[in-house]
C-alpha positions in Angstrom: 94.5 90.4 93.4 93.1 87.1 92.4 91.4 86.6 89.0 88.2 85.7 90.9 88.3 88.9 92.8 88.9 90.9 89.6 86.0 89.1 87.9 83.7 89.9 90.8 84.8 93.6 90.6 84.1 93.7 86.9 80.7 92.1 87.3 79.9 94.7 90.0 81.0 97.5 87.8 79.1 96.1 84.8 75.9 96.1 86.8 76.2 99.5 88.4 77.9 101.9 85.9 76.4 103.6 82.9 78.2 103.2 79.6 79.8 106.6 79.9 81.0 105.8 83.5 82.5 102.6 82.2 84.4 104.5 79.5 85.6 107.1 82.1 86.9 104.4 84.5 88.5 102.5 81.7 90.3 105.5 80.3 91.5 106.5 83.8 92.8 103.1 84.6 94.7 102.9 81.3 96.3 106.3 81.9 97.2 105.4 85.5 98.7 102.0 84.4 100.7 103.8 81.7 102.0 106.3 84.3 103.0 103.5 86.7 104.9 101.6 84.0 107.0 104.6 82.9 110.5 104.5 84.4 111.5 107.3 86.7 114.2 109.4 85.1 117.1 109.9 87.4 118.5 113.4 87.7 122.2 114.2 87.7 123.6 116.4 90.5 124.0 119.2 87.9 120.3 119.0 87.1 119.3 119.0 90.7 121.6 122.0 91.5 120.2 123.9 88.5 116.6 123.3 89.7 117.5 124.5 93.2 119.3 127.5 91.8 116.2 128.3 89.7 113.9 127.9 92.7 116.0 130.1 94.9 116.1 132.7 92.1 112.3 132.6 91.7 111.7 132.9 95.4 114.1 135.9 95.6 112.2 137.5 92.8 108.9 137.1 94.7 107.6 134.3 92.5 107.2 131.8 95.4 104.4 131.4 97.8 105.3 131.5 101.5 104.7 128.3 103.5 102.3 130.1 105.8 100.1 131.2 102.8 100.0 127.7 101.3 98.9 126.2 104.7 96.3 128.9 105.2 94.8 128.2 101.8 94.9 124.5 102.4 93.0 124.9 105.7 90.4 127.1 104.0 89.8 124.5 101.4 89.5 121.7 104.0 86.9 123.8 105.9 85.0 124.5 102.7 84.9 120.8 101.9 83.8 119.9 105.4 81.0 122.5 105.2 79.8 121.2 101.8 79.8 117.6 103.1 77.8 118.6 106.2 75.3 120.5 104.0 74.9 117.5 101.7 74.3 115.1 104.6 
C-alpha cells in the first residue's frame, strides 16, 4: 500500500474513532503484526505422528466431537447471526 494511501487511512481513522477505539485498533494491529512476523515452527514426523496418535486416542475415549455435530452447531450459529442481522435492519 502506498504511503499516501496509508496517510489517508490514518486521517480517516483520526477523524472517526474515539481515543479508546484508536488504542484498541492500534493494539490489535501490533499483535497481528507480531503474529505475522513469527516464523512457523516446522514439525518433525515424530511430532506429527505423536499428535495423530493422541488425537486418535482422544477420539476413541469419546473426547472428540463428531463431524456432524460440529456442522450442526455451525449451521445453528449462522442462522442465529442471520436472524439478529435481520432484526437489527
